[in-house]
C-alpha positions as CSV (number, residue, x, y, z in Angstrom):
1,M,227.6,86.9,233.2
2,A,224.3,85.6,231.6
3,Y,224.8,88.7,229.3
4,V,227.8,87.8,228.3
5,V,227.2,84.5,227.3
6,G,224.4,85.8,225.0
7,L,227.0,88.0,223.6
8,M,229.2,85.4,223.2
9,A,227.1,83.4,221.3
10,T,226.4,85.9,218.7
11,D,228.7,88.4,218.0
12,G,231.6,86.7,219.8
13,C,234.0,84.0,218.5
14,L,236.2,81.5,220.1
15,L,239.8,81.2,218.2
16,S,241.1,77.8,218.2
17,K,245.0,79.0,218.3
18,R,246.7,80.3,221.7
19,K,242.7,80.1,223.2
20,Q,242.0,83.5,222.2
21,L,238.0,85.3,222.3
22,N,237.0,87.8,220.1
23,F,234.3,90.2,220.4
24,K,233.3,92.3,217.3
25,S,230.4,94.7,217.0
26,E,229.4,97.8,214.9
27,D,228.3,99.4,218.2
28,R,231.0,101.0,220.1
29,Q,228.8,101.0,223.3
30,L,227.9,97.3,223.0
31,V,231.6,96.5,223.1
32,E,232.7,98.6,225.9
33,T,229.3,96.9,228.1
34,F,231.0,93.8,227.1
35,L,234.2,94.7,228.4
36,T,233.2,96.2,231.5
37,C,230.8,93.1,232.4
38,L,233.7,91.2,232.0
39,G,235.9,93.5,234.6
40,R,238.0,94.8,231.6
41,P,239.2,98.7,230.9
42,A,236.4,99.6,228.3
43,L,239.1,100.5,225.4
44,P,238.0,98.7,222.0
45,S,240.0,98.6,219.0
46,S,238.4,99.8,215.5
47,A,238.9,99.1,212.2
48,R,237.1,99.8,208.8
49,T,235.2,96.6,207.2
50,R,235.3,96.4,202.9
51,T,232.3,98.6,202.7
52,G,233.8,101.2,204.3
53,N,231.8,100.8,207.7
54,V,233.4,101.1,211.3
55,V,233.5,98.1,213.6
56,F,234.7,97.9,217.2
57,F,236.6,94.9,218.8
58,K,238.2,93.4,221.3
59,Q,240.9,90.2,221.2
60,F,242.1,88.6,224.2
61,G,243.3,85.9,225.7
62,D,241.7,83.7,228.8
63,A,242.3,79.7,229.1
64,A,240.2,79.3,231.4
65,F,236.9,81.5,230.3
66,Y,237.5,80.0,227.1
67,R,237.2,76.5,228.6
68,W,234.4,77.6,230.3
69,L,232.8,79.3,227.2
70,Q,232.9,75.7,225.7
71,S,231.6,73.6,228.7
72,I,228.5,75.5,228.6
73,G,227.9,75.1,224.4
74,L,230.1,77.6,222.9
75,M,232.6,76.3,220.0
76,P,235.1,78.0,217.3
77,R,233.2,78.3,213.9
78,K,229.7,78.3,215.9
79,S,227.5,80.2,213.6
80,L,225.8,76.9,211.6
81,V,226.2,74.3,214.4
82,L,225.3,76.1,217.4
83,G,222.6,74.4,219.5
84,A,221.6,74.9,223.3
85,L,223.1,76.9,226.1
86,G,224.1,75.3,229.5
87,V,222.6,78.5,231.0
88,P,220.4,78.3,234.4
89,S,216.8,79.1,234.0
90,D,216.4,81.7,236.4
91,L,219.6,83.4,234.4
92,L,218.0,82.5,230.9
93,L,216.6,86.0,230.3
94,D,219.6,87.9,231.1
95,C,221.3,85.4,228.5
96,A,218.3,86.0,225.9
97,R,219.0,89.8,226.2
98,G,222.6,89.0,224.9
99,L,221.4,87.1,222.2
100,L,219.0,90.0,221.2
101,D,221.5,92.9,221.5
102,G,223.9,90.6,219.5
103,D,221.9,89.3,216.3
104,G,218.7,90.1,217.4
105,S,216.3,93.3,216.1
106,L,213.5,95.4,218.0
107,V,211.1,96.1,214.9
108,D,208.7,99.2,215.1
109,Y,207.0,99.6,212.1
110,W,203.8,101.2,210.5
111,Y,201.4,99.6,208.0
112,D,198.4,100.8,206.0
113,G,195.0,98.8,206.6
114,G,192.8,96.9,204.2
115,G,189.3,95.9,203.5
116,K,186.9,97.7,206.0
117,A,190.5,99.2,207.5
118,A,191.4,100.4,204.2
119,G,192.6,104.3,204.3
120,R,194.0,103.6,208.5
121,R,197.6,103.4,209.4
122,Y,198.7,100.5,212.3
123,E,201.7,100.7,214.4
124,G,203.0,97.4,214.7
125,F,206.3,95.7,216.5
126,S,208.2,92.5,216.5
127,T,210.8,91.1,218.7
128,R,213.3,89.0,216.7
129,F,216.3,86.8,217.3
130,I,218.3,85.5,214.7
131,S,220.7,82.7,213.8
132,A,222.3,80.9,211.3
133,S,221.5,77.6,213.3
134,R,218.1,76.1,213.3
135,P,218.9,74.2,216.8
136,H,220.0,77.1,218.5
137,V,216.6,79.3,218.0
138,A,214.5,75.9,218.7
139,W,216.2,75.7,221.8
140,L,215.5,79.4,222.4
141,S,211.9,79.2,221.6
142,G,211.3,76.1,223.8
143,E,213.3,77.7,226.6
144,L,211.3,80.7,226.1
145,T,208.0,79.1,226.3
146,R,208.5,77.1,229.2
147,I,209.9,80.0,231.3
148,V,207.9,82.8,230.1
149,G,204.8,81.2,228.4
150,V,205.2,83.3,224.8
151,R,205.0,80.9,221.6
152,G,206.4,82.8,219.0
153,F,207.2,81.3,215.7
154,I,210.2,80.1,213.5
155,T,210.9,81.4,209.8
156,R,213.4,80.0,207.4
157,P,216.4,81.3,206.0
158,S,215.8,83.4,202.7
159,P,217.5,81.9,199.8
160,P,220.4,82.0,199.1
161,R,222.2,82.5,202.7
162,G,219.9,83.9,205.0
163,C,219.1,83.1,208.9
164,W,216.9,81.5,210.7
165,A,214.5,83.7,212.8
166,L,212.2,83.3,215.9
167,N,209.7,85.8,216.0
168,Y,207.6,87.6,218.5
169,M,204.7,89.5,217.7
170,I,202.9,92.6,219.6
171,R,201.2,90.9,221.8
172,E,204.5,88.3,222.8
173,S,206.6,91.3,222.8
174,C,204.5,93.0,225.4
175,V,204.9,89.7,227.9
176,L,208.7,89.1,227.4
177,L,210.5,92.3,226.7
178,P,209.8,93.4,230.4
179,R,211.3,90.4,231.6
180,I,214.0,90.6,229.3
181,Y,214.7,94.4,230.9
182,P,213.7,93.7,234.5
183,T,214.8,97.2,235.1
184,S,216.3,100.0,233.2
185,D,219.8,99.7,234.4
186,V,220.7,96.1,233.6
187,P,223.6,95.6,230.8
188,K,222.3,96.4,227.4
189,L,222.4,98.0,224.0
190,E,221.1,101.3,224.5
191,R,220.0,101.6,220.8
192,K,217.6,98.7,221.0
193,W,216.6,99.2,224.6
194,E,215.2,103.1,223.2
195,V,213.2,101.6,220.9
196,W,211.1,99.2,223.0
197,R,211.2,101.9,225.6
198,A,209.5,104.4,223.3
199,Y,206.9,102.0,221.9
200,A,205.8,101.1,225.6
201,A,205.8,104.7,226.7
202,R,203.6,105.6,223.7
203,H,201.3,102.5,224.2
204,G,201.1,102.8,228.1
205,H,203.0,99.3,228.4
206,P,205.3,98.6,231.0
207,A,208.8,98.4,229.7
208,T,210.4,96.9,232.7
209,L,209.5,94.0,235.2
210,E,210.1,96.8,237.8
211,E,207.2,98.7,236.2
212,V,205.0,95.5,236.1
213,A,205.8,94.8,239.2
214,T,204.1,98.3,240.8
215,D,201.2,98.8,238.4
216,R,198.6,96.8,240.1
217,E,195.9,97.9,238.0
218,L,197.5,97.2,235.0
219,D,195.0,95.9,231.8
220,S,195.5,92.4,231.8
221,A,194.3,92.0,227.8
222,R,196.9,94.8,226.9
223,A,199.5,93.3,229.0
224,G,198.7,89.8,227.3
225,R,199.3,88.5,231.3
226,D,196.8,88.4,234.6
227,T,197.5,90.7,237.5
228,K,198.1,88.2,239.8
229,G,201.7,88.2,240.7
230,R,203.3,85.9,237.4
231,F,205.9,89.3,237.0
232,A,206.3,89.6,240.6
233,T,209.2,87.8,240.9
234,L,212.5,87.0,238.6
235,S,215.8,85.5,240.6
236,R,218.5,87.8,239.8
237,R,221.4,84.8,241.2
238,P,224.9,84.7,240.0
239,F,226.0,81.5,238.4
240,P,226.9,78.6,241.1
241,A,230.0,79.3,242.3
242,A,231.5,76.1,240.3
243,L,230.4,77.9,237.2
244,S,231.5,81.5,237.8
245,E,235.4,80.4,238.1
């Protein structure tokens, strides 16, 4: 459910009339995964945007779920005012995966070296969480620092109507992403997962927490963490019963 919360906080919408919920994405697989996590038939509707692209969506009524989402920090017209989300610490990384799949990006890129490195090409990688709300990215930054130990940096929106971005470069991405993807079969947007999986495979990084736990000879400098078990446990407990209804 924490993953669903992340998706609703990004691509989802609480409609104030009749307690309706809407989830929309250009990735059909993401909408299908969202519905499957909720135990609903994975049968999204589709429509064309003004630019001619196809978007997939599902709108439904669920007053109890609507009120629960409000109780943990979501609201109608949330884009500019979203703040902290009431997600338990042991589920924060599942929520972060939803935030990443909704409005984030994993960018694998190449660049030319300068100075003494002129003539060489290097591969870069970054993880980015995007939001129109500064308090929301500040909250997420603080939580990921507290729970994982990574310290990203926040960039300002580009005028006239850009978004705030919380960024993690190569070293911190290699620490953060195995925690966000504890195993390869967690609910996720496959397209983004493949970007990370391919990069990790090329450079010998563990792509999942499961791989970290079984690789006792992992180079600590390359991984950005030591090998004394800091990755060894990650609670997968569900929401408390009072929050699951």
